[in-house]
Every structure is written in C-alpha cells, then in structure tokens.
Residue frames relative to the residue before (quaternion, step in Angstrom):
aa qw qx qy qz dx dy dz
M 1.0000 0.0000 0.0000 0.0000 0.00 0.00 0.00
T 0.6398 0.5311 -0.3329 0.4448 3.57 0.96 -0.83
E 0.6759 0.4916 -0.3047 0.4569 3.57 0.88 -0.92
K 0.6381 0.5221 -0.3320 0.4583 3.61 0.98 -0.80
L 0.6372 0.5186 -0.3191 0.4725 3.57 0.98 -0.88
H 0.6444 0.5364 -0.3134 0.4459 3.55 0.95 -0.92
L 0.7064 0.4669 -0.2715 0.4575 3.58 0.81 -0.98
D 0.6341 0.5371 -0.3328 0.4458 3.58 0.94 -0.85
L 0.6951 0.4790 -0.2871 0.4528 3.58 0.88 -0.90
N 0.6275 0.5376 -0.3491 0.4419 3.57 0.99 -0.69
T 0.7160 0.4341 -0.2675 0.4768 3.59 1.02 -0.67
S 0.7001 0.4649 -0.2779 0.4652 3.62 1.22 -0.24
T 0.6848 0.4262 -0.2860 0.5174 3.60 1.26 0.19
T 0.5595 -0.6032 0.4529 0.3433 3.53 -1.32 0.08
L 0.2682 0.7820 -0.5212 0.2119 3.60 1.17 0.44
R 0.4904 -0.6848 0.4576 0.2848 3.57 -0.81 1.02
R 0.6097 -0.5989 0.3851 0.3482 3.55 -1.14 0.66
D 0.6872 0.4715 -0.2990 0.4649 3.58 1.12 -0.53
L 0.6339 0.4563 -0.3337 0.5278 3.58 1.32 0.30
T 0.1553 -0.8037 0.5722 0.0507 3.57 -0.97 0.88
L 0.2326 -0.7358 0.6227 0.1293 3.54 -0.99 0.94
R 0.1329 0.8000 -0.5691 0.1357 3.57 -0.70 1.09
P 0.6112 -0.5315 0.4158 0.4136 3.60 -1.22 0.26
V 0.5494 -0.6071 0.4672 0.3336 3.56 -1.20 0.57
Q 0.1785 -0.7411 0.6350 0.1251 3.53 -1.28 0.54
W 0.6463 -0.5368 0.3638 0.4023 3.58 -1.15 0.51
T 0.6496 0.5363 -0.3199 0.4336 3.57 1.06 -0.69
D 0.5884 0.5921 -0.3617 0.4153 3.60 1.27 -0.15
V 0.4542 0.7587 -0.4259 0.1914 3.57 1.19 -0.45
K 0.6828 0.4769 -0.3076 0.4600 3.62 0.86 -0.84
A 0.6566 0.5089 -0.3121 0.4610 3.58 0.97 -0.83
V 0.6415 0.5088 -0.3264 0.4723 3.60 1.02 -0.74
A 0.6408 0.5143 -0.3263 0.4673 3.60 0.96 -0.82
E 0.6428 0.5108 -0.3199 0.4728 3.60 1.00 -0.77
L 0.6258 0.5300 -0.3330 0.4655 3.58 1.01 -0.78
I 0.6592 0.5064 -0.3117 0.4604 3.59 0.86 -0.95
Y 0.6386 0.5181 -0.3257 0.4666 3.59 0.97 -0.82
D 0.6587 0.5142 -0.3146 0.4502 3.60 0.88 -0.91
V 0.6506 0.5062 -0.3158 0.4699 3.59 1.00 -0.81
C 0.6788 0.4847 -0.2930 0.4673 3.58 0.89 -0.92
E 0.6196 0.5335 -0.3414 0.4635 3.57 1.06 -0.72
A 0.6591 0.4955 -0.3082 0.4745 3.59 0.96 -0.82
D 0.6666 0.4859 -0.2908 0.4848 3.58 1.13 -0.65
G 0.5382 -0.6721 0.3705 0.3484 3.58 1.27 -0.21
D 0.7585 0.3118 -0.2045 0.5344 3.61 1.19 0.29
V 0.1056 -0.8369 0.5359 0.0363 3.58 0.07 1.28
T 0.5174 0.6527 -0.4291 0.3495 3.61 1.18 -0.21
V 0.6789 0.4555 -0.3022 0.4901 3.62 1.20 -0.31
A 0.4410 0.6655 -0.4738 0.3718 3.59 1.25 0.25
T 0.3281 -0.7337 0.5589 0.2041 3.58 -1.29 -0.01
T 0.4347 -0.6717 0.5270 0.2865 3.56 -1.15 0.55
A 0.6508 -0.4982 0.3907 0.4190 3.55 -1.27 0.29
E 0.6296 0.5402 -0.3316 0.4493 3.57 1.04 -0.77
E 0.6616 0.4943 -0.3064 0.4733 3.60 0.94 -0.86
L 0.6524 0.5228 -0.3084 0.4538 3.55 0.98 -0.86
E 0.6513 0.5069 -0.3094 0.4724 3.55 0.94 -0.87
N 0.6267 0.5322 -0.3299 0.4639 3.56 1.06 -0.75
E 0.6380 0.5188 -0.3233 0.4683 3.59 1.02 -0.79
W 0.6605 0.5236 -0.3069 0.4420 3.56 0.98 -0.84
K 0.6507 0.5132 -0.3112 0.4652 3.57 1.25 -0.37
N 0.3702 0.7413 -0.4879 0.2745 3.58 1.26 0.04
E 0.5376 -0.6137 0.4676 0.3403 3.55 -1.04 0.79
G 0.7935 0.2787 -0.2243 0.4923 3.56 -0.84 0.97
F 0.6029 0.5349 -0.3722 0.4603 3.60 1.23 -0.20
D 0.1312 -0.7988 0.5868 0.0208 3.55 -0.61 1.21
L 0.3737 -0.7758 0.4604 0.2155 3.57 -0.27 1.27
D 0.6543 0.5317 -0.3190 0.4329 3.59 1.03 -0.72
R 0.7820 0.3304 -0.1613 0.5033 3.59 1.12 -0.59
D 0.7597 0.4415 -0.1916 0.4374 3.57 1.09 -0.70
A 0.7658 0.2489 -0.1858 0.5631 3.62 1.17 0.13
F 0.1198 -0.7927 0.5975 0.0169 3.53 -1.06 0.89
V 0.1013 -0.7491 0.6449 0.1126 3.53 -1.26 0.46
V 0.2374 -0.6908 0.6516 0.2046 3.49 -1.37 0.33
E 0.0277 -0.8150 0.5786 -0.0155 3.56 -0.79 1.01
T 0.5011 -0.6396 0.5013 0.2975 3.53 -1.25 0.55
Q 0.7032 -0.4587 0.3257 0.4348 3.57 -1.28 0.13
D 0.7101 0.4255 -0.2681 0.4928 3.59 1.11 -0.55
G 0.6412 -0.5970 0.2981 0.3790 3.58 1.25 0.42
R 0.4653 0.6707 -0.4604 0.3489 3.60 1.20 0.22
I 0.3212 -0.7425 0.5555 0.1921 3.59 -0.83 0.96
V 0.0362 -0.8322 0.5515 -0.0437 3.56 -0.59 1.20
G 0.7736 0.1830 -0.1535 0.5870 3.59 1.27 0.11
Y 0.0027 -0.7898 0.6129 -0.0246 3.55 -1.12 0.71
E 0.0453 0.7741 -0.6294 0.0507 3.56 -1.01 0.88
E 0.0596 -0.7971 0.6002 0.0286 3.56 -1.00 0.85
F 0.2580 -0.7464 0.6021 0.1175 3.51 -1.24 0.68
F 0.1463 0.7910 -0.5828 0.1153 3.58 -0.92 0.86
H 0.0051 -0.7712 0.6364 0.0107 3.54 -1.33 0.31
P 0.6127 -0.5422 0.4011 0.4119 3.60 -1.15 0.45
K 0.6404 -0.5511 0.3774 0.3791 3.54 -1.15 0.65
D 0.8606 0.0812 -0.1078 0.4911 3.56 -0.97 1.02
I 0.6041 0.4921 -0.3805 0.4981 3.60 1.20 0.44
Y 0.0740 -0.8556 0.5115 -0.0294 3.56 -0.48 1.22
H 0.6250 0.5291 -0.3520 0.4534 3.58 1.24 0.17
D 0.7126 0.3757 -0.2035 0.5565 3.58 1.20 -0.62
L 0.0491 0.8480 -0.5146 0.1165 3.56 0.08 1.35
D 0.1569 -0.8025 0.5733 0.0523 3.56 -1.10 0.71
A 0.0530 -0.7635 0.6421 0.0435 3.50 -1.31 0.48
D 0.0852 -0.7727 0.6266 0.0556 3.54 -1.28 0.35
G 0.0242 0.8460 -0.5291 0.0612 3.57 -0.73 0.98
Y 0.1333 -0.7794 0.6109 0.0399 3.55 -1.27 0.58
V 0.0664 -0.7603 0.6451 0.0367 3.55 -1.09 0.83
H 0.4874 -0.6745 0.4610 0.3081 3.56 -0.77 0.99
P 0.5498 -0.6616 0.3911 0.3271 3.61 -0.83 0.94
Q 0.6539 0.5148 -0.3188 0.4537 3.61 1.12 -0.52
F 0.7453 0.3849 -0.2000 0.5064 3.57 1.26 -0.29
K 0.3612 0.7256 -0.5070 0.2932 3.57 1.13 0.54
G 0.7541 0.3852 -0.2876 0.4474 3.55 -1.21 0.54
L 0.6135 0.5642 -0.3404 0.4353 3.59 1.26 0.21
G 0.6225 -0.5716 0.3343 0.4171 3.59 1.26 0.24
I 0.4141 0.7369 -0.4579 0.2755 3.59 1.27 0.04
G 0.6776 0.4975 -0.3021 0.4497 3.57 0.81 -0.97
R 0.6658 0.5003 -0.3086 0.4595 3.58 0.92 -0.85
A 0.6361 0.5289 -0.3300 0.4548 3.59 0.96 -0.84
M 0.6928 0.4701 -0.2860 0.4660 3.58 0.90 -0.90
L 0.6198 0.5374 -0.3505 0.4519 3.60 1.00 -0.73
R 0.6818 0.4767 -0.2912 0.4723 3.56 0.95 -0.82
A 0.6087 0.5405 -0.3488 0.4644 3.57 1.11 -0.64
V 0.7087 0.4483 -0.2764 0.4695 3.56 0.84 -0.93
E 0.6110 0.5291 -0.3639 0.4630 3.62 1.10 -0.54
A 0.6224 0.5240 -0.3409 0.4710 3.58 1.01 -0.74
R 0.6377 0.5106 -0.3221 0.4784 3.57 1.02 -0.80
A 0.6578 0.5151 -0.3120 0.4523 3.58 0.95 -0.85
R 0.6607 0.5060 -0.3135 0.4573 3.58 0.95 -0.82
E 0.6011 0.5313 -0.3510 0.4829 3.55 1.18 -0.49
E 0.6975 0.4810 -0.2714 0.4566 3.58 0.90 -0.96
M 0.6368 0.5716 -0.3357 0.3938 3.61 1.00 -0.76
K 0.4948 0.6487 -0.4323 0.3840 3.58 1.24 -0.19
L 0.6578 0.5108 -0.3009 0.4646 3.59 1.23 -0.46
A 0.5420 0.6224 -0.3999 0.3986 3.60 1.27 -0.17
A 0.6111 -0.5270 0.4334 0.4013 3.56 -1.21 0.53
P 0.5475 -0.6896 0.3627 0.3052 3.62 -0.77 0.99
D 0.6989 0.4670 -0.2906 0.4571 3.62 1.14 -0.42
L 0.5651 0.6381 -0.3786 0.3607 3.61 1.26 -0.17
R 0.4716 -0.6113 0.5528 0.3134 3.52 -1.23 0.59
V 0.1422 -0.7936 0.5894 0.0518 3.58 -0.90 0.95
F 0.0664 0.7981 -0.5936 0.0789 3.56 -0.91 0.91
I 0.2167 -0.7384 0.6200 0.1531 3.53 -1.32 0.34
R 0.1655 -0.7964 0.5789 0.0574 3.56 -1.03 0.85
N 0.0366 -0.7709 0.6357 -0.0157 3.52 -1.21 0.66
T 0.2207 -0.8064 0.5425 0.0815 3.59 -0.95 0.84
I 0.0581 -0.7857 0.6157 0.0134 3.56 -1.08 0.83
D 0.6000 -0.5011 0.4632 0.4176 3.53 -1.33 0.23
N 0.4925 -0.7079 0.4183 0.2851 3.58 -0.76 1.00
K 0.6130 0.5475 -0.3519 0.4479 3.60 1.24 -0.26
D 0.5626 0.6337 -0.3703 0.3806 3.57 1.28 -0.29
E 0.1994 -0.8270 0.5167 0.0971 3.58 0.12 1.29
A 0.6407 0.5158 -0.3269 0.4653 3.58 1.00 -0.78
G 0.6327 0.5359 -0.3243 0.4554 3.58 1.07 -0.75
H 0.6239 0.5290 -0.3359 0.4670 3.56 0.99 -0.81
A 0.6764 0.4997 -0.2952 0.4535 3.58 0.86 -0.95
L 0.6407 0.5329 -0.3224 0.4491 3.57 1.00 -0.85
F 0.6792 0.4943 -0.3056 0.4483 3.57 0.77 -0.98
K 0.6673 0.5027 -0.3096 0.4541 3.59 0.87 -0.89
S 0.6656 0.5038 -0.3066 0.4573 3.57 1.01 -0.77
E 0.6987 0.4325 -0.2616 0.5063 3.59 1.24 -0.43
G 0.6500 -0.5755 0.3041 0.3921 3.58 1.24 0.36
Y 0.5028 0.6269 -0.4358 0.4053 3.58 1.23 0.40
F 0.1446 -0.7667 0.6185 0.0935 3.55 -1.28 0.48
P 0.4944 -0.6510 0.4708 0.3318 3.63 -0.99 0.72
V 0.0877 -0.8273 0.5548 0.0118 3.57 -0.85 0.98
R 0.8156 0.0557 0.0032 0.5760 3.61 1.14 -0.42
Y 0.1921 -0.7561 0.6135 0.1223 3.53 -1.26 0.50
H 0.1231 -0.7783 0.6136 0.0505 3.53 -1.10 0.78
W 0.2667 -0.7631 0.5741 0.1303 3.53 -1.17 0.67
R 0.1926 -0.6597 0.6918 0.2217 3.47 -1.34 0.40
M 0.1124 -0.7990 0.5904 0.0220 3.53 -0.66 1.16
E 0.0251 -0.8046 0.5931 0.0166 3.56 -1.16 0.49
I 0.1700 -0.7367 0.6400 0.1370 3.49 -1.39 0.17
K 0.1838 -0.7453 0.6289 0.1233 3.56 -1.12 0.69
L 0.2691 -0.8032 0.5170 0.1233 3.54 -0.43 1.24
S 0.2493 -0.7722 0.5681 0.1369 3.56 -0.83 0.99
E 0.7826 0.0566 -0.0354 0.6190 3.57 1.29 -0.31
A 0.6652 -0.4969 0.3651 0.4212 3.55 -1.27 0.25
P 0.4720 -0.6698 0.4851 0.3054 3.62 -0.89 0.86
A 0.5683 -0.5851 0.4516 0.3616 3.55 -1.21 0.52
P 0.6142 -0.5408 0.4090 0.4038 3.61 -1.14 0.51
V 0.3669 -0.7522 0.5187 0.1749 3.56 -1.08 0.81
T 0.2146 -0.7423 0.6207 0.1330 3.55 -1.09 0.80
F 0.2693 -0.7769 0.5498 0.1470 3.57 -0.70 1.06
P 0.6419 -0.5239 0.3799 0.4113 3.62 -1.17 0.48
N 0.6477 -0.5334 0.3784 0.3909 3.55 -1.17 0.60
G 0.8081 0.2699 -0.2169 0.4765 3.54 -0.99 0.90
I 0.6562 0.4864 -0.3097 0.4868 3.58 1.27 -0.17
E 0.0351 0.7991 -0.5995 0.0290 3.58 -0.94 0.86
L 0.3979 -0.6742 0.5654 0.2597 3.52 -1.21 0.62
R 0.0655 -0.7727 0.6302 0.0383 3.54 -1.06 0.80
P 0.5888 -0.5709 0.4181 0.3906 3.61 -1.05 0.62
F 0.4116 -0.7036 0.5242 0.2464 3.55 -0.98 0.88
V 0.0663 -0.7693 0.6354 -0.0024 3.54 -0.76 1.14
K 0.4404 -0.7562 0.4129 0.2525 3.54 -0.25 1.30
D 0.7139 0.4706 -0.2830 0.4344 3.59 0.68 -1.04
E 0.7233 0.4349 -0.2440 0.4777 3.59 1.10 -0.63
H 0.8154 0.3337 -0.1196 0.4578 3.59 0.96 -0.89
A 0.4756 0.7237 -0.4329 0.2502 3.59 1.17 -0.41
V 0.6787 0.4932 -0.3118 0.4460 3.60 0.79 -0.92
A 0.6571 0.5103 -0.3142 0.4573 3.59 0.95 -0.84
V 0.6566 0.4903 -0.3173 0.4773 3.60 0.99 -0.78
W 0.6102 0.5470 -0.3412 0.4605 3.59 1.04 -0.76
E 0.6701 0.4877 -0.3021 0.4710 3.59 0.88 -0.90
A 0.6623 0.4964 -0.3040 0.4718 3.58 0.97 -0.84
D 0.6135 0.5544 -0.3322 0.4539 3.58 1.06 -0.78
N 0.6693 0.4868 -0.3007 0.4741 3.60 0.82 -0.96
E 0.6825 0.5005 -0.2949 0.4435 3.57 0.87 -0.95
A 0.6738 0.5320 -0.3068 0.4108 3.59 0.86 -0.95
F 0.7729 0.3686 -0.1866 0.4817 3.60 1.08 -0.66
R 0.3874 0.7510 -0.4722 0.2510 3.60 1.18 0.19
D 0.7156 0.4129 -0.2680 0.4956 3.60 1.12 -0.49
H 0.5147 0.6318 -0.4237 0.3955 3.60 1.24 0.31
W 0.6097 -0.5874 0.4053 0.3449 3.54 -1.12 0.76
G 0.8607 0.1311 -0.1131 0.4789 3.55 -0.91 1.00
S 0.5015 0.6791 -0.4185 0.3350 3.59 1.25 0.10
H 0.0511 -0.7660 0.6405 0.0186 3.54 -1.19 0.73
D 0.5501 -0.5849 0.4721 0.3640 3.56 -1.10 0.63
S 0.2808 -0.7484 0.5792 0.1599 3.56 -1.05 0.84
P 0.4715 -0.6308 0.5218 0.3277 3.62 -0.96 0.74
Y 0.6174 -0.5874 0.3637 0.3761 3.57 -1.02 0.73
E 0.6460 0.5371 -0.3409 0.4219 3.60 0.89 -0.87
E 0.6740 0.4843 -0.2936 0.4743 3.58 0.93 -0.89
W 0.6576 0.5194 -0.3048 0.4526 3.57 0.92 -0.95
S 0.7026 0.4728 -0.2838 0.4498 3.59 0.78 -1.01
R 0.6373 0.5095 -0.3455 0.4636 3.60 0.99 -0.70
R 0.6591 0.5159 -0.3049 0.4544 3.58 0.98 -0.88
K 0.7221 0.4469 -0.2463 0.4671 3.58 1.00 -0.82
F 0.8208 0.3488 -0.1404 0.4301 3.55 0.71 -1.09
E 0.6703 0.5109 -0.3140 0.4371 3.60 1.15 -0.37
R 0.4510 0.6426 -0.4743 0.3984 3.57 1.26 0.24
S 0.5045 -0.6390 0.4754 0.3334 3.58 -1.03 0.70
E 0.6707 0.5099 -0.3017 0.4462 3.61 1.16 -0.55
F 0.4274 0.7075 -0.4796 0.2947 3.60 1.22 -0.08
D 0.0505 0.7742 -0.6243 0.0916 3.55 -0.83 1.09
P 0.3559 -0.7738 0.4768 0.2175 3.61 -0.30 1.19
T 0.6242 0.5511 -0.3536 0.4261 3.61 1.11 -0.51
L 0.6520 0.4790 -0.3211 0.4923 3.60 1.28 -0.14
W 0.5585 0.5604 -0.4056 0.4577 3.59 1.25 0.11
M 0.1427 -0.7915 0.5925 0.0449 3.56 -0.62 1.18
V 0.0078 0.8082 -0.5865 0.0523 3.58 -0.44 1.22
A 0.2106 -0.7948 0.5642 0.0744 3.55 -0.68 1.21
W 0.1405 -0.8104 0.5682 0.0274 3.57 -0.75 1.09
D 0.1235 -0.7156 0.6806 0.0975 3.49 -1.28 0.64
G 0.7787 -0.1331 0.0390 0.6118 3.54 0.08 1.30
D 0.7742 -0.2862 0.2272 0.5169 3.58 -0.70 -1.09
Q 0.5900 0.5631 -0.3591 0.4537 3.58 1.29 0.31
I 0.3800 -0.6808 0.5698 0.2596 3.56 -1.03 0.76
A 0.2303 -0.7903 0.5571 0.1096 3.57 -0.74 1.08
G 0.7883 -0.1503 0.1267 0.5831 3.57 1.05 -0.73
F 0.1345 -0.7912 0.5950 0.0425 3.54 -1.29 0.23
S 0.0930 -0.7366 0.6633 0.0937 3.52 -1.36 0.38
Q 0.1460 -0.8099 0.5669 0.0353 3.55 -0.32 1.31
N 0.0201 -0.8587 0.5082 -0.0637 3.56 -0.07 1.33
R 0.0485 0.7699 -0.6357 0.0284 3.53 -1.30 0.43
F 0.4945 -0.5788 0.5241 0.3818 3.53 -1.33 -0.08
R 0.0091 0.8039 -0.5931 0.0429 3.57 -1.01 0.83
M 0.8600 -0.1048 0.0532 0.4966 3.56 -0.83 1.05
G 0.7830 -0.4030 0.1776 0.4392 3.55 0.85 1.03
I 0.7272 0.3306 -0.2513 0.5465 3.61 1.22 0.15
G 0.5591 -0.5399 0.4803 0.4066 3.55 -1.32 0.09
W 0.1264 -0.8218 0.5551 0.0247 3.57 -0.95 0.82
I 0.2624 -0.7160 0.6291 0.1510 3.54 -0.89 1.06
G 0.2305 -0.8407 0.4732 0.1273 3.55 0.11 1.29
T 0.7816 -0.1131 0.1092 0.6036 3.57 0.80 -1.00
L 0.0022 -0.7816 0.6231 -0.0296 3.56 -0.66 1.13
G 0.1272 0.8104 -0.5582 0.1246 3.57 -0.65 1.10
V 0.1344 -0.7491 0.6429 0.0860 3.51 -1.24 0.59
R 0.4237 -0.7010 0.5085 0.2655 3.57 -0.80 0.97
R 0.6907 -0.5533 0.2888 0.3653 3.52 -1.08 0.84
P 0.6830 0.4967 -0.3345 0.4182 3.71 0.76 -0.81
W 0.7382 0.4035 -0.2225 0.4927 3.60 1.19 -0.45
R 0.4497 0.6809 -0.4647 0.3439 3.59 1.19 0.34
K 0.7844 0.3384 -0.2653 0.4470 3.56 -1.36 0.33
M 0.6430 0.5067 -0.3480 0.4570 3.60 1.13 0.54
G 0.6332 -0.5816 0.3181 0.3994 3.57 1.25 0.30
L 0.4240 0.7299 -0.4575 0.2795 3.58 1.25 0.09
G 0.6398 0.5369 -0.3378 0.4339 3.59 0.94 -0.81
L 0.6635 0.4940 -0.2998 0.4752 3.56 0.93 -0.89
A 0.6440 0.5229 -0.3247 0.4544 3.59 0.97 -0.81
L 0.6520 0.5047 -0.3139 0.4707 3.59 0.94 -0.84
L 0.6498 0.5243 -0.3119 0.4534 3.56 0.97 -0.88
Q 0.7110 0.4563 -0.2667 0.4639 3.57 0.78 -1.01
H 0.6165 0.5252 -0.3464 0.4733 3.58 1.07 -0.66
S 0.6271 0.5278 -0.3288 0.4691 3.59 1.07 -0.76
F 0.5960 0.5511 -0.3541 0.4645 3.58 1.03 -0.77
G 0.6803 0.5103 -0.2874 0.4406 3.56 0.86 -0.99
E 0.6541 0.5116 -0.3184 0.4573 3.57 0.97 -0.80
F 0.6430 0.4996 -0.3280 0.4790 3.58 0.99 -0.75
H 0.6425 0.5312 -0.3285 0.4441 3.58 0.97 -0.86
K 0.6219 0.5462 -0.3400 0.4465 3.60 1.01 -0.74
R 0.7200 0.4252 -0.2318 0.4971 3.55 1.15 -0.65
G 0.6309 -0.5941 0.3132 0.3886 3.55 1.26 0.37
M 0.5917 0.5596 -0.3753 0.4426 3.59 1.24 0.20
T 0.1212 -0.8290 0.5450 0.0320 3.57 -0.63 1.12
T 0.6719 0.4101 -0.3073 0.5346 3.61 1.24 -0.09
I 0.0123 0.8026 -0.5918 0.0743 3.55 -0.65 1.17
G 0.0595 -0.8195 0.5699 -0.0060 3.56 -0.91 0.93
L 0.0317 -0.7653 0.6412 0.0475 3.51 -1.41 0.12
G 0.3491 -0.7048 0.5679 0.2426 3.54 -1.32 0.20
V 0.0219 0.8126 -0.5798 0.0550 3.58 -1.01 0.80
D 0.5154 -0.5937 0.5286 0.3201 3.52 -1.23 0.64
A 0.4385 -0.7220 0.4672 0.2610 3.61 -0.65 1.07
S 0.7305 0.3448 -0.2185 0.5474 3.60 1.24 -0.40
N 0.1236 0.8399 -0.5177 0.1064 3.56 1.16 0.62
P 0.4030 -0.7682 0.4452 0.2219 3.61 -0.66 1.08
T 0.6804 0.4980 -0.2968 0.4483 3.59 1.19 -0.37
G 0.5651 -0.6323 0.3781 0.3713 3.59 1.24 0.15
A 0.2800 0.8012 -0.4949 0.1864 3.58 1.21 0.39
T 0.6358 0.5416 -0.3561 0.4191 3.61 0.93 -0.78
R 0.6483 0.5051 -0.3191 0.4720 3.58 1.00 -0.78
L 0.6239 0.5402 -0.3338 0.4556 3.56 1.03 -0.79
Y 0.6840 0.4859 -0.2946 0.4574 3.58 0.86 -0.94
Q 0.6425 0.5081 -0.3248 0.4728 3.57 1.02 -0.75
R 0.6327 0.5300 -0.3268 0.4604 3.57 1.04 -0.76
A 0.6726 0.4812 -0.2862 0.4838 3.57 1.16 -0.61
G 0.6314 -0.5714 0.3239 0.4122 3.59 1.27 0.04
M 0.5002 0.6497 -0.4350 0.3720 3.59 1.22 0.16
Y 0.1616 -0.7745 0.6060 0.0830 3.57 -1.20 0.55
V 0.5755 -0.5888 0.4414 0.3569 3.56 -1.26 0.38
A 0.1802 -0.7993 0.5684 0.0737 3.58 -0.65 1.15
S 0.7918 -0.0076 0.0304 0.6100 3.59 1.08 -0.72
E 0.1737 -0.7700 0.6046 0.1062 3.56 -1.21 0.57
F 0.1300 -0.7937 0.5935 0.0288 3.54 -1.02 0.88
A 0.2623 -0.7628 0.5762 0.1318 3.55 -1.07 0.81
T 0.2176 -0.7584 0.6025 0.1203 3.56 -0.94 0.95
Y 0.1762 -0.7829 0.5938 0.0584 3.53 -0.81 1.11
E 0.1467 -0.7897 0.5929 0.0577 3.54 -1.15 0.68
K 0.0866 -0.7637 0.6368 0.0610 3.55 -1.15 0.71
E 0.3301 -0.7369 0.5557 0.1979 3.55 -0.79 1.01
L 0.2225 -0.7894 0.5638 0.0970 3.53 -0.79 1.08
R 0.7830 -0.0370 0.0145 0.6207 3.55 1.26 -0.42
S 0.3810 -0.7094 0.5385 0.2484 3.59 -0.87 0.86
G 0.2781 0.7591 -0.5590 0.1841 3.55 -1.22 0.44
R 0.7587 -0.3446 0.2847 0.4739 3.53 -1.31 -0.38
S 0.2687 -0.7766 0.5536 0.1349 3.55 -0.87 0.97
L 0.2968 -0.7535 0.5634 0.1633 3.57 -1.02 0.85
E 0.5759 0.5997 -0.3841 0.4015 3.60 1.22 -0.08
C-alpha cells in the first residue's frame, strides 16, 4: 500500500523527475533533523528546530508507523530536501495533524505540493476509522512569513484557522525573588513520586485549550522524561497541600532556556500563580547562566496567557499560522 501511494502521488504532482518522494527510513533521522534546522534558520528562528534525538523519539510514539506516516523527498544523489509527517492523538481519527519542511534552496519545484498530497492521502486512509458522523480535518503549520507556503496551502483547499507565537525574554539582570500566593509552595520534583500527579494536572489544565487532547500516561512520560535535556530540578511544581495547583516544566532547547509547559489548574487561576511560576523559572535559568528564555503559546489563548507573558516582559519573536482542510463535514467536537 505504501509503494502504491508513493507512485500514485508522484504521477499526480509537478514533482521533477530528478526528485523522489518516498517513505522515511530510520537512517534518515540525522538528515531530516539537518533539513529542519536549515528551514528554521532560513525562517530566522532555529530555536523551533529539533535535534535528531528528539525526532527519533517522536518517531517512536505509539501508533506512529514510519513506513506510512512520514515522507521525504530526495535528490538523485540522495540529499533529503523535503520532509512531511502525519500524526494524531491516540485513538482519535477525526482531528489529524501534519508538519512539513522544504529546503529553501529547493522551493518552487513542487516538493511542498507533492508532500501535502501524500499526507492528505494518508489522512483520508486514517479517517475511515473515525465515527461516521464526525467532522474530519487535517491541520498543518507554517512560519507566518512564508508567503509561498500560504499560497500553497490555499491552493490545496486549506484555510488559516489559528496563529501561534514563540515568545522570549532576554534577561539583563537576575530577576527579583518571587513571592507565591498564600498556601502555595514549591517542592522538588521527584519523578517516581510525582509524575502521575503532574500528568493528571497537565491534562486537566489544558482541557479548555484549542486542539488539546488528554495524553495517555505512557506517551506523556516518554515525551517528557526520555529527552536527554530532561532535568527534574528545572520542573517547578506548585502544591496546595496535597493538590498540585500549577507547574512549569522547563528544559534547555536549541541553545536557550525553554518553558516547555506552564499550566495552572482552574481552581487556582486568577491569583498570580502563573506569573509567579514564570518568573521563578526565569530566575532558575539565570542562575544557570542562561539569559534567553522562550516558550510557545496560542495567540488566542483563552486563559490570558499571552497577556501574562507580556506582563512578565516577554515579546513575540516568531509567529506561525495553522492551516486546516476539512476532509469530511459532520458533527464537531470542538
């Protein structure tokens, strides 16, 4: 089936004859990571790139089939110049996602269109498992400065539905000590004792966010703890008695400090806990010699996170547009 899909798509696009669209192989991981870095560098923000180790970890996700869910375009001499991957939350077949990259030196050759059609064919295969009355769609995100990308998506029937920001702050001095709300205390994160509780709090804190789905513990823990950059001393977990009120799961990423996931559970919102966690995280990074700290956020975040980050001194460093294509109309769960 993979080979048939590959051949059909090559003959239905304008991909040049000296370029080949094929399924990804494990041996491609370093070349794909280099491609992603080159694309992000051309876009002006390498902090959103990924390492080969991170990419390989993603490919190990339960349910991700490397032979069917990822494609590369390579030249006759074996250089990988395009990459597209397909994914969706476990057991969810109506809310589908893709992510793609074309090397800046190889744009305008039909690579992006070939990969979009390959991933759409894969999505249409997967959507057969969705409940028959559900609306099915696929989403893909690009740097908002990518004018050619905008034109490509629109020509393939996609429409922009959301914008996301990468925000950052550059510290000129050590942040002032942080005072947490009354009754709230930070405790050292002990993985074996606290991981399940943080996972539950993480799922709960993001249930009202656009496009969010609960993550199974196995998937969540592998994504969080199997990174080489995982450092439990950078995880800030705020407790109210025996309840987790909020958290900031931090790490180093692509040469800067990274606020990976910052969340506050609903009963503890509107009391300054999110700002306290953020500023405390700034201080911890500064102690370790890192003065540039970044994070990613939905520009239309319903909990006011963008305002909180701006109040803490962060600014928008990059903007990304998420495009959506409806594959089947029906009942919406959003």
